[in-house]
N, C-alpha and C positions, 0 to 999 in steps of 0.2 A: 504494500499500499503506499501511497504517496500523501502524507497527512500534512495539513498546514493550518495556520491561523491568519484570519482576514478581518479586516476592519480598522477603525481608527485606534491610534495608540491608546492603550489601557482599556479598550473596549473590543478586543479581538474575539472572534468566535471560532470554534474548531471546524475544520472543513477536510474534505477528501478530494483529492484530484482524481477524477475518473480517466478511463482510457480515451474518452472523446476530448479531454482538455477542459472539460467543464468542472467548476467546483461545486461540491455538493455540501450542504449544510449538515453537520453531524452533532449539533447541540442538543439534539433529542436523544443522543446516546451517551455522550460525555459531556461534562460541564466545560472542559478545557482540555488542551494538551499539556498537562503538567502533573507532577506527583503520580498518585494513583491512577490518573487517567491514562498513563502510560504503561500500567501493569499488564502482564500477560493476559489476565481476564479481561480487562477493558479493551485491549486490542483485538482480542477474539470476538467480543461483542460488536465491535465496528465491522470486523471482517464478514460476520454473519449477516450483516445488514443487506437488504436487496438495493442495488445501486439506483435502480429506477424509481424506487420508493422515496429516495432522499430528495429533498428541496434543492433546486438548481439555484446557485447564487447568480444574480443578474449583474450585468456591467463588468467593471474591471476594478475591484476593490483594492485598496492597499493591502500588500501582504505583510503581515507582522512576523516576528521571530517565530520558528516553527515549534518552539518550546515555550511555555509560559515560565515566568521568572524562576530559574533553577535554584535549588538550595545550595549547590555547590557549582562552581565554574573552574574547573582545573585544567591546566596546560601542561604540555610536555615539551621541553626545550631541547634544541639541537638533536631532533629524532630522524633526521634524514643525513646519510653519510655525505651526500654531495653538498648539503647546506653547511654542515660542520666544517667541510674542507674550505668553502668560500669565506668563512668568518676566521678561519685559522685556529678553530678549537679542536681539541682532541676528541676522538669517537667516545662517547660516554660509556662507562662500565655498566651503569644502571641508569634508568630513566631520571632525567632532571625535571622535578616538578615545581610548579609555582601556581599561584591562584590569579585569576582575573576576577574582577568584582561582578556580582550578579546583576547590579543595576547598570552595568554598561551594555547590556544586551539590547539590540535593536532589530528591526526588520532588515531583510537582505538588501532592499533598495532605498533605505533611508539614508539622509544625510549624515556624514561623519564629521564631527566638530573637532578641528585642530586645536589642542589645549591651549589655555593661556600660558605664554612663555615658551611654546614649543619651537624648536629648531630643526628637529630630526624626527618628524612623524613618517613611519614606514608602513609598508603592507606585508601580509603573509597569508596566502591561501593555504587552508588546512582542512583535513577530514576531521569532523567531530563525531564522537560517540555519544549517544543518549541512553541513559540507564533506564531500565524498565522495572527492575525489582531489586530489593536490597542486596548488596554484595559485601560480604566481609570473609576474608580468609578463603576466597575462592580459588580453585586451581584453574590453570590455563585451559584444561579439557572442558571445564564447565563454564567459563567465562561468557561465551555467547549466550548461555541461558538467562543472563541478566542485562542483555542489551536490547532496548526497544527499537533502536535504528540508528541511522547515520544522517549527517547533514553537512552542508558547506559551512565554513566558518572563515571570516577574515580576521585573523588575529592582529588587529591594528596595534602598532607599537610606537612609543616615543623613545628613541634610542638613548638620547641624552638622560632622560629620567632613568632608564632601565640600566644603563652601564656606566654613567658617570657621576651619578648622584649617591653612590654608596648604598650598600644594603640589598635587599630583595629585588628581583626583576619586576615584582608586581607594581612598582612605582610607575613603570612605563607601560603597563599592560591593562590597567583597569580604569582609565579616564572615561568620563561619559561617552557613550556611542562607540567604544572601541571593541564591541563584540556583536557584529552582524551575524545573524544565524538564519539559515534557510536557502531557498524558499520552502523546501519541503523536508519533512522528517521521513526518510525512505526505510522501510522495515527491511530486515536482513533477507527475506525470502525473495527480494527483488534484485538482489545484487549477487551475481554469480561468484565473485571472488573479490572481497573488499581490499585484498593486498594486490590488486592489479587494477587500479583506477588511474586514469589519466588526469592531470590537474593542470590549469592554466591561470594566469592572472595578466591582465593589461593594464597599462596607465596611459590615460589619453590616446587609446587605441594602439599602442605600441606594446608588443609582447614582452613581458618582463620575466614571467616565471612559466617554466614548462617542467613537468615532473611526473611522477607516478608513485602511488603508495607502495609500489614494490621496492623502493629504496628506502623504506622506514627501517631504522635500526631495530626498534621494538615494535612488534605488530599489535594489532588491536587486542587479541586475546592475552598477550603478555602485559600490555599496559593495564587492562582491567584487573587481571590478576594481582600485579604488583601494587597497584594502588589500594587494593582491598586488603593488603597486608598491613596497612598503616592508618586506615580510616574506613568507615562504613560509607559505601555509596548507596544512595537512595534514588528511588524512581524520580526521574525528571533532572537529575544531576547531568552536567555536560562535561565531557573530557575533550579538549581539542589537542590534536596529536602531533603537531610539528608541521614544518614547511619545507618544501624543496628549495633548491637554489634559485637565485634571481632577486632577492630582496635588495631594497635601496642601500643598506648598510654595506652590503658585499661589493658594490660597484666600485670602480676605480676611475674617477673619484666617486664617492658616495652620492646617492641621489635621493632626496626626500621630497614629500608631498607638500604642496602649497594650495591656499585656497583657490578653488576654481577648477582643480585637477578632478578627473573622473577615474574610477577604478572599477574594472569588471573582472569577474573571476568566476570560475566553475569547476566542478568535478564530474567526470563521467557518470551519468546515471542519477546524480544528485541534484541537478540543476544549476542555475547561474545567479549571481548577484550583480548589481551595479550601483555604485555610490558616488555621490558628489561630495567633495570635501570643502568645508566652509570655515571661515575663521571664527574663533570664540568671540563673543561679545557679552557684555554685562546683561544679565537676565536670562541667559541660556539655562 
């Protein structure tokens, strides 16, 4: 299934994208796409619904983040061998984990705000995992039993805040609007092999990132299992899993985003995003 949330910010309703490209309203089945609404039981209930009986959503509504505000938004750093090489970093022996703030989540086509004082706002196309049932001390063998689906994430980053201001990377990762998710939450049955998905990202129409989840150092099963050894993952939590090469920080000379730039990105089978970057101003 391809699940989504549509409507004005803060008033999104859950929907299902049918094979005909039409959005069906599933608010009569689940309240939202968050928490327990992403459990195996809830997803099975949606799957049993007869598509033709679901109301068709008219027009072209705004598409919101495909997951309602998650309890946790966890990220994995330097998880692509070719990206680690472009930054000059060694290959990690274990997954590098940090947090993005849950209130940085926005829709896939919403504007992204360049933070106050930013000089090095950067882009990162990433595969995100959405958890469907609690995971604590799970094995790699059973990890996929706890996954509701996958989506596209732009792990927007401010590199000065992240690498030059001391302390945790989260300083440059959780600014408002730095977490576009969607357009769809795609359930695992729709993906033949999550470790063989092509990825891309353009800035102002110029291809910057080309990659594949095949070059991930730690795959999806390993990541879910590994994180569950240190914390409990709950339904609706999001894990974004790292980026392939081609980020602005890795260019010679480095290249960063400015107001008016547009970024488009996508992952095979998971849809596309498109954002306009705007300058921060008082009142935002």
